N, C-alpha and C positions, 0 to 999 in steps of 0.2 A: 466430257464434251463441253466444248465451248457453244456461244451462240450461233457459230457458223457451221456447227455440225462436225468439226473437226476434234480429236483428241488431242487433249493437252499433254505435255510431257515429252516432246521431241519426236512425234510422228509414229512411233509404234504403238500398237493398240494395246494400252494398259501398261506399257513399260514406263518407269520413270526416268528423266535424264540423269546420267551419272553426275554426281556432285563433284565440283571442282574443290580440291583441297587448297587451303589457303596457309600461307607462311612461305618460308624461305628453305630452299634445299641446301645441302651441305655444300654443293659446289658454288652456290651463290654467296654463302658466307665466307668461303675459303678466298674467293675472288676479291672480297671486301678487305678481307684480313691482308692479302696481298697488296691492295691499293694504298691501305692505310700504313703498312709497314714502309713501303716505298716512299710515300709523302714524308714520313717520320725521318727517314733515313736522309733525306734532303734537307729538311726544315730544321732539324735539331742543329747540326754543324753550323749552317747559316746563321741561326740565332745567337748561337753561342760566338761566333765570329763578331757579329753586331754588337754584341754586349762588350767584348774585349775592347773593340774600337772606340767605343763610346767611353769606356772608362779611362782609356788612353787620352782621349780628347780632355776629358777632364783634368787630366794630369798636366797635359800641355798648356791649357788655359791657366792652371795655377802657376805653372812656372814662368809663363811670360808675364803675368801679373805681379809675381814676386820680384822678378828681374827689374819690371818698370818701376815698382816701388823702390828697389835699391838704387836704382839710378838717381831718383829724386830726393833719396836721402844723401847721395853722392854730391848732387848739386848743392845741397843746402849745408852739409858739413864736412865736404870734402874727404869723405871715407865712406866705405860700405860698412853696415852694421848688422850683425846677425841676430841682434836682439830687437830689431823693428820688423815691420810688415807683417805682423801676425806670428813672427817665428818665436817659438818658445825655445830656449836652448839650442837655436840654429835649425829648429824643426818646426813643420807643419804638416798635418794630413789632409788630403783632399776631402770634400764634403762627404762623399760616399766611403771614405776609408779604405780605398782601392790602391792609393800610392802615398808613400811618406816622401815629403819634399825635405832636403836637408841643404843647409847653405854652409859652405866653408870660406873663410876669408882668407885671400892669398895676398902676397906681396904688400905686408904690413897694411892691411885693410885698404889697399888700393886696386884690389880685384876680388872677385868671388867665383866660386862654382856652385851651382844649384844641381842636385841630382833627385830625381824622381824614381825611388825604388819602390817597384810594385809588391803589393802585400796579399796574403792570403791566396785564394784562387786565381787572382789576377797574375801572380808571380808563376803559375804553372801553366797558364793558357797563352801568357804573352812572351813566350820565350824567343820569339823573331826579334823583337825590339828591347826586350829587357830593360835596363835602367836607362833613363833619358836624362841627358845632362846638357847644360847650359851655363857658359861663362859670361864675363862682363864684356867682352867683345862681340857677343852674339853667336859664337862657335856653338854648334849643336853637334851631339854624338849621342850614340847609342851603345849598349854592350852586348846587344844580341847580333846576330849574323845576318839580319834582315836587310831591306832597303832603307838606308837612312831617311831619304825623302819622303818615302811613304809612310814611314813611322810617325815622322814629323808632321805630315798632313792628316794623321789620324786614320789613314788608309791601312788595308792588310800589310804586314811587315814581310 
């Protein structure tokens, strides 16, 4: 009894209150697992697509930088040169190694073709755009079947 003359323990004379179990039930656990699975099914492809586009943007920047450098070489020497602009034997790899940029001189060094070829995992993920190409006239192409404008903006191909 407490100081008011009432029995403690839920109102029944002498009976203790039922103890509440702590923890989670199997149903609650299954609901959490389903929610995590749905979120994972949405998040993983989105993240992979983001990484693919980010790597492609790096290649686009390297292509444009190399083309600008070649134009400066052309102004100075009246010809394009595949041994300048950080090109070694006509090739350069992007900073993270996801693309290899190669240059081919055309028209007796009066033109060039730059190709960004995806390497490793990027080659299997970026099939919409594939190899990105740029020539001295600024003509942009892709080898994949995606939207060329989307590929060159770094968006989904």
